[in-house]
N, C-alpha and C positions, 0 to 999 in steps of 0.2 A: 470735831470728831476726827481722830487720827486713824492710821491704817489698821491698828489692832482693834479699834472699836468697829471699824467697817467689817473686819473679818468676823467679829462676834455677831454683828448684825446678819451676816450671811449665814452663820450657823443657826440662826433662828428662822431662816427662810425655808419653806418647803421647796421641793424640786419644781413644782409648778410656778411658785413665786419667782424662783430663779429664772426659769425659762421666760416668764413674762417680762422680766427686766431686759431681756435680749430682743424684745419685739419693738418695732416702731410702727405706729398706726397713724392714719390721717385724722385730722380734727373731727370729722363728723362722728367718729366712734364715741366721743367723750361727752359726758354730761357737762353742761355749762357752755357748750358750743352752740352756735346758732341752730345746729341740727339736734341739739339736746340728746345726743347719744343714741338716736334711733337707728338700730342696725337693721337695714332692710336691703332688698335688691341685691346687687352685685356684692355688697359688703357682707351680707348674710351668707352668701355662697362661700366666702372665705373660711367659714367655720369658726368665726370669732365669737366667743361667749362673753357675757358680762363679767364673769370672773377674770377672764384674760385682760379685759380692758381695765378693771380695777387694779390690776397689778402690773400693767404695762410700764415700761421704763421711759419711753420717749414719745413725743408727738411731732408729727410732720405737718407743717403748713398753717398752723394757727397764727393769727396776727391781731394786734391791737391789745393794749394794756387791759382794757375792760374784759374782753373775752378770755384772755390768757389767765388773768387772776381768777376768773370764775371757774374755768376748767380746773385749775390747780386746787382751788378751794373745795370743789366737789370731789376731786380725786382723793384729797387727804382725808375727807370724811369716810371714805370707803376702803382705803388701803390699810390693811391690818397693821403694818409696821410703820406707817407714816412716812414712806419713802416718796419724796417729791418727784414730779415729772420733769424731764428735760424737754424744752421746746426748741425745735430745729427748723430752719427754713433756708431757702435759696436766696440769700442776700449777696448777689454776685457782683453787680456794679452799682450798688445803691439800694436803699430800702424804699423810701418814697421820693427822696431827691435822687434822681437817676443821673449817674455819671456816664461818660462815653463807654461803649463796650470795651472789654479788656484788650482786644486787639488794637483799638484806638489808644487806650492808655499806654500800651507798650510803645506805640508810635510817638508818644510824648517824650520818651527817653528821660522822663523826670520822675525818679523814684521817690523823691520827697513829696511831690504832689500826689503821687499814687498812694503813698502811705497815708496822707491826709484824707484822701477820698475814702479809704477803708476805715479810717477813724470816724469819719462822719457817718458812714453807713452803719458802723457798729453802734454809734450813739443813738441813731434813730431806731435801730432794731432793738437795742437793749431797753430803751425807755418804753418800747411797745411790748416788751415781755419776752423777746426771743433770747435764747441762751447760746445757740450754736448756728453759725452760718456755713453752708456748704460752699466754701470758697477759701482760698483761691484755687482756680483750675490752672495748673502749670504744665499741662501737656504740650510738648513741643510739636509744632505743626509745619508741614511742608507741602500740603496738598489743598489748594483752595476749593476743590470740589466738596470737601468735608465741611458741612455747615457749622460745626462747632469750632472752627478756627476763630470765630468771633469771640469765644470765651478765653482764648489763649493770649499771651502777650508776644507770641511770634515764633520765628523759626530758629532762634539762636539760644543755646543752653545757658550761655553766660548772662545774656540780657534777661532771659526768663528767670534765672536764679536771683538776680538782683530785685526783680519785681516780686517774686515769690516771698523773699525775705521781708521786703518793705510792707507788703500787704498783710502778712501774718502779724507783724509788729503793729500795724495800724488797727487791725481787728482786736487784738488781744491786749495791747499795752504791756505793762510789766507786772501787774498785780490783778489777776482776774478775780480774786476773792473780794477785794475791797473797792476796785474800780468798777462801779456799776454801770458805767457807760461803755463797757467793752463786752465783746462776745468771743466765745471760743471759735477758733478757725478749724476748718476741715479741708486739708489739702486733697486735691483729686486730679485725675482718676488714676489710681495706682494699679498698673503701670503701662505706659506706652500707648494709651488710648488714642493719641494723636496721630497714629500711623496706620490707619485701617486701609486694607487693600482697596484700590479703586476709589478712595475717598468716600466710601459708603459707610454710613454710621452703623455702629455695632459690629462691623465686619472683622474678619480675621486680621491679626497683627502677626507678622512673621519676620523676625530679625534675630541676629546673633546676640548672645549675652554681652559680648564685647561692645557691639554697637549700642545696645540698650544702656549699658553703663556709661559709655562715652558721651552719648548725645541726649538720652531721654531721662536718665535718673537724676542728673545733677540738680534740677530745679526742685524735685520732690525733697531731696536731701537738704537743700537750702531752706525750704519751708520748715522742715523738721528741726533743723539746727536753730531756727528762729523761735522754736517752741510750739509749733502747731499741735493742738491737743488731739486732733482726730485725723484719720486717713480714710478716704473713701475708695473702695475697690472699683476697678474698671470693668466694663462689660466684656471686653475683648479677651482673647486668648493671649497667653505669654508662653512661648515655647510649647504650643499645642495644648496648654491647660488653661481653662478660663481663670482669670485672675481671682475671682471670688472663691474658687476652690483650689487655689495654687499654694500649696504648703511651702514650696521652695521660695516663692516670692514673699509670702506674708510672714511665715515663721523664720525661715533661714536668713533671708535678706533683711526684712523690715524689723523683726523682733531681735534676732540673734546678732546679726552683723551691725545693724544700725542702732541697736539698743532702744528701740521705740517701745514705750510702755503705755502709750495712750490708747484711745479707743479706735478700733477699726469697724467701719460701718459699710454695709453693702450699698451699691447703688440700687435704685428702685427696681425691685423684683429680681435682682441679679442672682440670688441664691436659687430660686426656683428655675431660673434659666439654665442652670447646670444640666437640667433634663434635656431641653432641645439642643444644647451644645453636644450632648451625647456622652457625657462623663458620669451621669447619674441616671439610674433606671427609674427612680421615683423620688418623691419629696423627702422621704426619710433618708435616702442615700445622699441627696443634695444637702440636707441638714448636717449629716455626718461629715461630709467633705468640707463644708464651709466652716464648721466649728473647729475641725482639726487643723484647717488652714489658718485659724486665728481670727475669723470674722466674729466680732462681739455682738453687733446689732444687725438684725435682718430687717431691711426696709420694705414694708408693704407686701410681703408674702408671708405664708404661715408654715413654712417647712420646719422651723424651730418649734413653733407652738404645737404642731401635730406630730413631730417626729422625735424630738430629743428625749422625751420621757422613756419611750420604748428602747431607745438606743442605750440609755443608762441602765434600765432594768434588765436588758439582755446582755449587759457587760460589753457592748460594742464600743462604748466610750466611757471614760471615767467621769464621775460626777465632779471631780476636781477641775476638769476642763471647763465646766459651767461656772464653777466658783471663780476661776481666774478672770473669765469674761465679765461676770457680775462685779467683781472687785474693781476692774478698770472703769466700768460705768459709774459705780458709786464714788470712786475717786474723783471723776470728773464733776459729779454733782457736788462733792465736798469742796473741790477747788473753786467752784462757782458760788460757794456759800449757801447752797440751796437748803441744807439741813437746818441752818439757823434762820434763813430768810427765803422761804420757798417762792416768794413773789419777786425776789431780787429787785431789778430796776424798774419793773412795770409800774408806771405812774401815769394815770390818765391826765392829770393836770399838766405835768411836765411834757407829756407826749404832745399835747396841743401847742405848747410853746416851742418845742425843739424841732419836731418833724417839719420839713420843708421851710425852715426859717430862712430869712434873707441871707444870713452868713453862709449857710450851706449852699444855697443857690448860686452865690457869688463864686464859691470854689468850683462848683460844677461848670459855671461859665468859663472860668479860667482854664480848667482842665480840658474842656471841649475845644477851646481855641488852640491850646498847646498840642492837642492830639491830632489836629487836622494837618494834612500834608499837602503842601503846594507842589504839584507834580509838573506843571507847565505854566509859563507866564511870558508871553511875547510883549511885555511892556504895557499890558492892558490893565493890570492891577497895580496898586489899589484904585478903586473907583473914585471919581470926583463927584462932589455933591451937586454940581451944576449939570450933571449928565441925567438924561432921562433913561431909566433902566426898565427894560422889559423882563419881568420875572415870570418865567414860563416853565411848565413841567409839572409832573404829578406830585412833586414834593414842594411846590411853591407855597401851598397853604396846608400841607399835610402835617398832622401831629404824630404820625407813625414814625417817629425818629428816635424812639427809646431803645429799640433792639430787643432781641430775645433775652430772657432771664432778667427782665425788669419787672419782677413778679408783682410788686405792689405799686409800681409806678403807674400813674394815671396819664393817659395821652392828653386829657384835657388840661393838664398842668404844663404840657410841653409848649415852649415858645416856637412858633413856626418861623420859617424864613421870612415870610411876608411881615409878620409882626416885628421881627428883628430889624428888617430894613426900614419899616415905617418909623422906627425910633431914630433913624439917621436922616431921612429925607421926607419932604412933604408928599402928600398923595399925588400931586401933579407930576412928580418926578418918578412915579412908579406905575407901570402898566402891568397888570397881573392877568395871566390866563393859564388855565390848566394844560391845554394842548393835547393831553391824553392821560389815561390812567397808567398804572404801573405795567399792566399787561394787555390792556385793550383801550381803544379810543374810538371816537366818532369823527366824521368829516367836519361836523359843526365845531367840535373842540379844536381841531386843527386849524380851521379857518379863523377862529377867534384868536388863536395864538399868533398866526401870521399877521393879523391886523395889529395886534399889540406890538409885535416886533417891528413892523413898519413905522410905528410912531415913536420908536425908541432909538437912542444913540448907541446903546450897548445892550446885549442880551445876557441874562443870567438864566441858564437852564438848570433847574433843580431836578435831578434824575436819580434813579437807583432801583434797589430791590425793596419790596415791602418786608416787614420784619419776619414774616413767616417763611421767607425764601432762604433764610439761613438759620443758624442755631441748631438745637438737637433735632435729629431726623430731617434736617434741611440740606441734605446732600444734593448736588446738581451736577449733571454731566456737561451742561452748557453753561458757561459762566460769563457770557456776554449779557449786556442789557437786553431786555425783551425787545422783539422786533419793532413794536409800535413806538418805542422810545428812540430807536435808531432811525426810524423813518422821520420822527419829529426833528431830530438833529439835522438830518439831510435836508428837509424842507426849509428850516431856519437858515441853514448854511447857504442855501441858494440866494438868500436876500443880500449876501455880501455885507453883513453887519458883524462887528466884533462879538465873539461868543465866549462866555465864561461858563464852564460846566462845574456844578457843585454836585458831588456824588454822595449818596446815602446808601450804605451797604455794609454787610457783615463779613465780607470776604474780599480779597483782592480779585478784581474782575479782569477779564479780557477786554481791553479798552479800544479795540479796533472799531472804527466808526464813531469814536468819541475824541480821542486825542488828536486824530488827524483832521477833524472837522471843527476844532476849537482853538481859540487863541490862549486860553488859560484853563487849567483843570485843578480844582481843589478837592482833595479826598477828605470828606468830612466823616466817613464811617456812619455809625449811628451815634450821634453826639450827645443824646440824653436830654434831660429836662430843659436845659438852657441852650440847646443847640442853635435856635434861630438867632439869639442874641450874639453868641460866639461867632457865628458865620458872618453876621453883619459887621462885627468888630474887625474880622479879618478882611472882608471885601472892601471896606472903606479905610483900611490902614490904621485903625485905632489900635490894633494888635498886629504885630509882625509875625507871619507864620514861622514856626520853629520846629514843627514835627518832622520826623524822619521815619521812613518805613521800617516797621518791625518784621515785615514779611514781604518778600519779593512779589512784584506784580508781573505775572507771566506775559510773555509775548503771545502765547497761544496755549489753550488747554492741553494741546498735544505735548507740551514740555513737562507737565507736572508729573511727579513732584519736582519743583525747581527751587533751588536755594543756593545761597552764596558760597557756603563752606563745603563744596562738593569735593570729591576725589578726582585727581587727574587719572587718565587712563594710559595704557601703553601707547596709544595713538591719539594724543590730544590734538584738538583742532588748532592749527596755526592761523591766527587771525590775519597774518600778513600774506597768506597764499591761499586764496579762495579756490584755486584750481585743483588742489589736492582732493581726491575722492576718498581714499581709503584711510580716513581718520574718523574719530568719534564726532559725528555731526548729523544734523538734519539736512536734507537736500532742499527743503522748501522754506525753512524758517531759521532764524539764528539760534544758537545754543543759549544765548544770554536772555534774561528776562527783559521785559520792556522797561521796567524801573527796578533797580536793584535794592537789596537790603541796605538800610542806612541812608537812602536818598531822600532829599527834601530841599526845596528852594526857599528863599527868603526875599524880602523886598530890599534888602541891602546886600552888600558883598563883603566877604571876609578873605583875608589872606593868612596863610600859615608860613612862617619864615623862621630862619635861624634854628632849625631842628638840630638839637645837640644831645647825642647820647653821652653819658658820663664815661663810657668806655666802649670798646668793640668786643669785650668779652664779659661773660657772666659766669658766676660760680654758685654752688649751693650756699656758700657763706656770704657772698657779696652780690647783691642784685644790681640791676641796671636802672639808672635814672635818666629819663628822656625829657628834656625841657624844650620849649619852643615858644615863639611869640605869635599870638593870635591877634589880628587887628581888624577892626571894622573899617573897611575902606569905602563904605557907602555913605549915604546921606541920612539914614534913619537908624535909630537904635534897634538892636535885635539880638537874638540868641543863636549861637552856633553850637552844634554838637561835634566835638573833636573826638575821633574814634581811633583806637589803637588795635591793630591786627598783627598776628604773628603767623609765619609759615615755618614749619619744621621741614627742612629740605630732604632729609633722609631719616626714615624711622624703621623700626622693626616691622611695623605694618604701615600701610599707606596712610599718609596724613592729609588733611584738607589743604586746599590751596590757600586758605586764609582762615583764621579763627579770631573772633573778637576777644580781646583781653582787657579792655578798659575803655571808658568814655567819660568825657567831662562836658556838661552843658554850661556854657559861659555867656553871660549877658554883657554887651558892650554898647556904649554910646557911639555916635558917629565919630570916627577918627581915633577912638580909644584903642589902646593895645594892652594886653595882659599876658603875663607868662603863664603857660599851662605846663604842668609837670605830671608825668606818669612814672610810677615805680613798677618795674617789671622784675619779679622774683623767680627763682628757679621752679617753684611749685606751679607757676602758671604754664610751664612747658611740659608738665607731666601728662601722660595719657595711659590708657589701658593696653598693655601688651598682650601677646597671644596667650600668656598664662594668667591674664587678668590682673597682674601686678600693675599698680598705678605708680609710674615712675617716669623720669625724663631720660633722654639719651644725650650724651655729649656729641657735639658736632655743630653744623652750620644752620643758621636760622636767618630769616628776613623779617624785619619789622616794617609795618606800613602805618603811616599816619595820614589821616584825611578826614573828609566830611561825608563820605559814604564808603561802602566796601570797595568801590571801583575808582573813586577819585582820590588817589593816595600818593604820597611820597615814600620811598622805601630806602632802607639802609640795612646792610648785613651786620650780623654779630655772631659770636660763637659762645657755646656753653662748654666750659672746661671743667 
């Protein structure tokens, strides 16, 4: 069915059938679901009729090949024109096989493995009947108080763009029509959702257009350039206008400037939320503003269903605006091959073979290990198998390690730390005690933990947040571990035993009371289904840590937002003269984060030497080649992430002190050396000027090469 046939199909549709195509409803509304389409209670209050359901365009939250095939079958019996349903779900970091949360995946700095994880998630989702995933989320994040930082790949637009591109390619592949193991990607949340004031979810975003284009838009653009079929609107305002009703954002920028012709879908309830935002007086006005802004699908509210007909009949909007939205939805259904095969990849038998298979779990284990970041190690790691280990803490045996948006992930399938360690050592070498819960504990639990610690050579404290403490609506003003866990560390520390802390969390934490009371700290984030096995691999040295922070860990919550690519001020702090008062600084804490972007330790050591730029000048026609030798100078094999940063010394507007422009993850055997080469072109030096033109300035620059944003070697060059 080509575009002209789709247009002819639209001509056969009544206005109500068109409007219904723009609706997305949850699974319980539909016959064939476990609820059998019984519209009762809160659903009934939405004003949804059976006629609307029969003509609805898409379904939210259905899962499983059997149920989805049945819903589609029942729908096609009742839909007058035989238009199939689209099935959409939040497959964010895995379907049933759960990978680490996206912030952890960003900390792997391994875009190929990230792409593979998206490919696996797509395979499991597609065989279970899902057509669209609401991923990747590419919002740039700088404030760890915001719970949804766990869904992002970090604080840097370049790194986020690389992961956005990789994940879209993993989800979609190259042929959505014929590759039934792929799903359509929906990049979110457009735009700048990651910068809410105060780190409070759904809150106001206030920034200049230049700053938005410079830092926040590149990752969305990278996802769209990679072919993302859908875009989801953000809950927040952009320049005082909620994104879901923002014509400048959705029409002028997304449609006209970027030439995006895919589907735009609102986030849950975001169309109706134009009313409490204060830009629509009622649901009908909310519908008008959203459809005029270019929102094709309204998720889980009924402003379109109850308002669009009267808007057309009263000539407040043209019916053609409905037609263009319906066409985009039908084009997506066509691209997915649903008109020819409405059941697409949904296959009950293959579903049992593919979902949670051993191969998928092995990749999850590998990515969990590569996503973990070793923050501190005073020679205590890796563990030796003849040591007696005291495994203590609320996460010693917890399977709450999947993190938020592991929608269909089962905690019972997750490998706990205890289970992982038991595969490395015998029971006699492992003393296990809870010590306390995540937020509360008893004296008996504490005493049991102290007794286990006394019988051990070394202590592994498994600490962190439970999954509900981060994610959507998971904003926190205090980002330290709960007091009961800090007390547990303090009491264990008094025993004067070596302490290793393994952290489970969805955000960078204030680690006071943790890093100063421990000999080693491993940031595991929420590592997913294979978390316990991956952590055991790391603790015993079967895998060498290689993760690097994709988001800075603050010294204190009072610093946030804190990020590496900040602007200098007219009075920058001079690190060599702490006596100066009248400079940009805190009087009570450092300006710098506790652990910076790009930081992460290894069990081996690396050296970078013979850094050789091909020239000290660069032109629009001739780029700069930077070569160097990376050597593993330690005793074990390992991976190092070599990072390239650039500083523009004089710009038309203030430029960041450093900007990531490239990275290479290199594996080396002990004593092995390899040449690492970066190509730096003129377009990497461009930025948005005051007139929003994207161009470079001739002049002086500094390049930085290193293994974190702070541990670098620099050299100057010029753009002529």
